[in-house]
N, C-alpha and C positions, 0 to 999 in steps of 0.2 A: 261667807266670811269676807270682810273687807280686807284688801291687800295689806294696809298698814297695820291692821290688828294682828294678822298672821305673822307679819314680820316682827312685831313687838314680842309675840310669844316666843318666836325662835330666838330673837336677840336676847331676851332675858333668861333663856335657858328653860323657861317654864314648860314649853312643849317637849323638849328633850327629856327633862327630868320626869314629867308626868308619864311619858311613854316608857321610860326605863322602869319606873316603879310599877306600872301596869304589867309589863312583861314579867317582872320578878314574881308576880303572883302566879304566873304559869310555870316559871322556870326556877323557883326557889326564893324564899324570903330571907331577909336579914343577912347577917354576916356569916353565911354558911361556908364551911371550909371545903365542901364537896364541889369541886370545880367541874366534875363531869369530863366530857371530852367528845368532840365531834370526830368524824372519820377524817383521816388525813388523805383519803383518796376520794376523788369525785366519782360520779356515776359512770359505769362502763358504757351505758347507752341511754339515750333520752327516749321518753315516750313520744309517740307520734300518732296523730289521729286527724279527723276532719273537724274536730270540735273548735268552736270559736274561742278567742282569748278574752279574758277579763283583766284589765289593768287598774289597780287601785292606787291612787296618789293622795298625798296630803298637800293640797294646793294652797299657794299663797294668795290666790285670787283668780278672777275671771281670765286674766291674761295667761296665766300658767295653764289653767284648765283648757282653754281654747288651743294653746300651742301644742299640748300633748294630744288633744283630740285631732288636730289637723295633721300632726306627724303620723299618728297611728292610722288615720284614714288613708294617707298617701301610701303607707306601707301595705295596708290591706288591699288597696286597689291593685297594687302590683303583685302581691302574693296570693290573693284570693281567699285569705283567711280573715274572717270577720273579727273585729276588735271592739269591745265596749270599755270605755274609760269611766271609772267611778271616782269622783272627787269626794273623798271621805270627809265627813264632818268631825269624826273622831277616829283617826286612822288606827291607833293601837287597839281600841275597843272593837272596831269592825273587823280588823285582822283576826283578833282573838276569837270573835264569834264565828268567822269563816272557818278557821282551823278546827274549832270545837264542833262545828256542824258538818265537817267533812267536805266543805265546798269553798275552800279559800280561793282568792284571785290567783291567776296564773303568775302574774308579775305584780310587784308592789314596791313602794319606797321602803327602804330598810336602813335604819341608822346603825353605825358600827357598834354602839353600846348595847344594841338589841340582838346582835348576831349570835352571840354565844348561847343565849337561851333558846333561840329557834333552832340552832344547829344541834344542840344537845338533845332536844326532844324530837328531832327528825323531821321538823316542819319544812326545812329548806334544803336544797341540794347545792353542792359545790360545783358550779359550772364554769368558773372563771378561766380555768386552763383550756377550755374549749373555744374561747373567744379568739377570732382571727386577729383582733386588735389588742390582745392582752398586753403586748409589749409597749403599747402607745400610752397607757395610763401612767400617771405620775407614780413612781415607786412608793411614795409615802401613802398614797391613796390605796394602792394594792395592799400595803401592810395593814391599813385600817380594816380591810375585809378578808384578811387571812387568819384563819382560826384552826388551831391544831394542825398546822402545816398545809392546810387546803385554802386555795383562793376561791372564795365562795361566789362572789357576785361583782358585776361591773359597776364601778363608781359612776354615778350619773352626772355629778357636778360637784363643786366645792367652793368654799371661801376661806380665807385666812383673816385674822384680826390685824388691823393696822391703825395708825393714828389719824384721826379726823380733826382738822384744824379750822376754826372759824376765821376766815381771812379778814373780815372787817374788824373783829376784836383784836386780832394779831397786829394789824396796822395801827389801830388806835393806841395800842400799847407801845408803839415805837419799834416794833420788831420787824425784821426783814427776813428774806430767804436765808441769809447767812446765819440766822438764829435758829433755824429748824434743828431740833435736837438730834444728835447722833449717838449720845450715850446717856446714862442715867443722870449724871450731873447736869447735863444740858437740859434734860427734861424737867428736872427739879427747878432749875433757874427760870425757864420760861413759864412754868406753872405758877411760880411765885409772882412773876411779873404780871401775868394775866389775871391773877386773883384780885379783883377790884369790885367793891360794892356787893351786889347780889350775885356776881359771877365768880365761880371757882375755876382755877386754872385747868384742872383735869378732873373730869367726872366720869365714872364708869360704874357698871353694875357690880355689886359686892358679892361676887361668886367666883368659884374656881374657873368657870368658862371665860373669865376676863383676867383674873389675877394669875391664872396659869401661864399667861404670856410672860409675866415677870419671872416666874419660876424657870421657864425655858431659857430666858435671857441670862439667867444666873447659872445655867448648866444643869438644872434640875428637872425632874418629872415625877409624877406620882408613882408610876410603875415603869420598870425597865422596858425597853423597846420591844422585847420579845414577849412581854406580859408575864414573865415568870417570877419576877422579884418585886416586892414592894420597896419603894425608895422615897417615901413621902417625907421622912424626917431627916433627909440629908442636909448637910450644912448649906448646900446651894439653895435649897428651898427655904431654909431658915433665913438666909441672907435676903432672899427675894421678898419674903413677907415682912421682914424687918425694915427694908427700904420703903415699902408701901406704907407700913405703920407710921414711920417717921413723918411722912408727908400728909397722911391723914391727920396726924396730930398737929402739924403746923398749919393746917387749913388750906394748903395749896392743892391737895387731892381731896376728893370726896366721893362717897357712894351716891348713886342716883337717888336712892331712897332718902338719903339725908338732906337732899336739896328739894325734896317734894316731887320727884319724877319717878316714873315707873321703870325706866331703863335709861341707859346712856344716851340713846338716840333722842329721846324726849328731852332730857336735860340739855343736850346740845342744841336741839331745835329751838328751845325756849331761851337759849343763851344763859342758862343757869350754869353751864360749863363752857369754857372757851375751847376745850379739846375733849375728845372722848376716844375710847378704844372700842371699835366695832368691826363687823364684817361688811361685805358689800351689800347686804340687805338694807343697810342704812340709806342707800340711794333712793329706794322707794319711799321710805318713811319721810325723807326730807321733802317730799312733795307737799307735805303738810306745812312746811316752813319755807315758802318760796323766796322770802326776803333774806335768808341766811346764805351767804356765799361761803363755800368751804372747799378745801382741798384735802386729798388723801396722800399721806406720806408714810414711808415705812417706819415702824416702831423703832425707837433708838436701841442700840445694842446695850447689853448688860455686861457684867464681868466676863462671861463666857462667849460673848459675841451676839449676833442677831438671833432672835428666837421669837416664835409666835405659836399660836394654836390654829389648827384648821378644823373645819366642820364639813361633813359630807354625808351623803346617803348613797345607797347602791340600789340597783334593780334586783330585789330578792325574787327568787323563783321557787314556787311551791313544789314540794316533793310529790304532792298528790295531783299536780297538773297532768291532765291526760294528753297534752300537746306541748311538751317541753321543747321539742325541736323547733316548732314555730316560734315559741317564746324566745329561744336563743337567737333565732334570726331577727326577731323584732328588737331585741336588746342591741344587737350589733348595728342595726339601723339607727336606733335612738342615740347610740353613743358614738356614732361617726362624727368626724370633725365638722362636716357641713351641717349636720342636724344640730349638734351642740351649739354651733355659732348661731343658728336660727333661733334656738331656745334663748340664747343670751340676748339677742336683739328683742325677742318678744317679752321676756320677763326678768332678765338680768343675771342669771347664774354664770359662773366661770366654767368653761369646759374642763372636763377631767382628763382629756387627752392632750399630750404634748404637741401633737401636730397642729393643733388649733391655736397655740399660744401666740405666735407672731401676728396672726390675723386679728385675734381678740385684742391684743395690745394696740394694734393700729386702729381698730374700731372704737376702743375705749381708752384713749391715752391718759385721761384723768384718773382712771382706776388701776393703772398698771401696777401700782404698789401692792395691791392685793395678790396679783399673780406672781410678782417677784418673790413674795413670801413663801411660795410653794417650795423653794429650794432649801428652806431651813425650818419649815413648820413641823410641829409634832401633833399627832392626833390625840384625842382623849382616850383614856383607858377603855378597853373593851372586854375586860374580864367579867365572867358571870357573877352577878351580885354587886357590881360596882355602883349601880344606881343608888343603893342605900348608903354606901360609903360617901359618895359625892354629895348626896342630900345632907348628910350629917356634917360634912366639911363646910358646906355653904352656910349652915346654921351657925357654925362656930366662927366663920369669917365675918359674920355680922358684927361681932364685937372685937375684931382685930385691932381697932384703934387703941384699946386698953388692955387686951389680953396678951399673954406671952406667946409669940409665934411658935416657939419650940414645943410648948405644951399642946397647942392645937395640932401641930404636925405629928407629935407622938401619938395622939389619939387616932389620927387618920392612919398612921402606920399600923397600929394595932388592928384596926378594922380591915385594912387591906390584907394583912397577913392572914386574917381569919378566912378570907374568901379565896386567897391564892394558895394557902397551904404551905 
């Protein structure tokens, strides 16, 4: 798969939603009120053997695959344990086949929204508290991979959503750095100014994975931080969707699909949108648009202050792995500050450990806003069955321009209550 294609799938949420829906086929379909429950205690001891390790990844392209292969080869040379890296063409399907056949990979990329299903059916173990560097991970990332009181797996990297600005169009509209928006009113003003001809001021994908940033800025979220309570139809969320609706209606905001683009990055690259809301994966996609000069700034604050969403994966460890001790050692190597910085240089992810923050900002000063967002970012819900709820929410958001925000959110609330209980 070409790098920009993989990034487009991730950016549009297609990869994540497809993965969530596929897992729900194994861990429960529909709005099932049975939430199950993983063990709140990790394993008392890990398996150990001379067996080699298999690591399965969902790669964004050749650069990522090679970086992981090089890193595991270096660890293998030092440890004496052979490692095979498998770049899956369909990670969710191949993981499911591995578990069903009794031969899953020892380590694999695992999204937070998939954790509950795998934890409930006993496919993965909670090894997080065994990590020597467990206190170095950003607390919000640890929360993403904590289920039923257990820290399951090491976050491998992450990104937040921030505002991407076309510098050329910004200057052509007579705007300066002093006009960079710091609140919702400022965002609305510059979006209106930038809306000219075939260009809309702000264009983004019409899905929760982008509009959720506005909800966070209003002080809302779909589910309480501990995952125990549905909060979709809060007044804060109603206010957020009402704000977006107002500017979809006046034409200064637009969904990417409504301007003929597949996702916000494509709309931005084609200058159909002067601004977009995306994560740091957009840097790779912008290679297709070398003439577009852009900058990344933090999203403006809403009524409740700054807010954004974050996206991450962890290194899941199979419960059936015969060599979990070696797998743990490998995870600690792969998530060290030095190795994560090497990954960042090779294919762009942000390190999940706080000890790498200063060096990453020094190496990537133009991308610093993404990392600054870690201090106030919220993760996507990770409740079992949430995939179907978010898929339904996205379908309703398609008509936000004309439909009642409260009615949409009441429906999401009902669906969330069904899975949370």
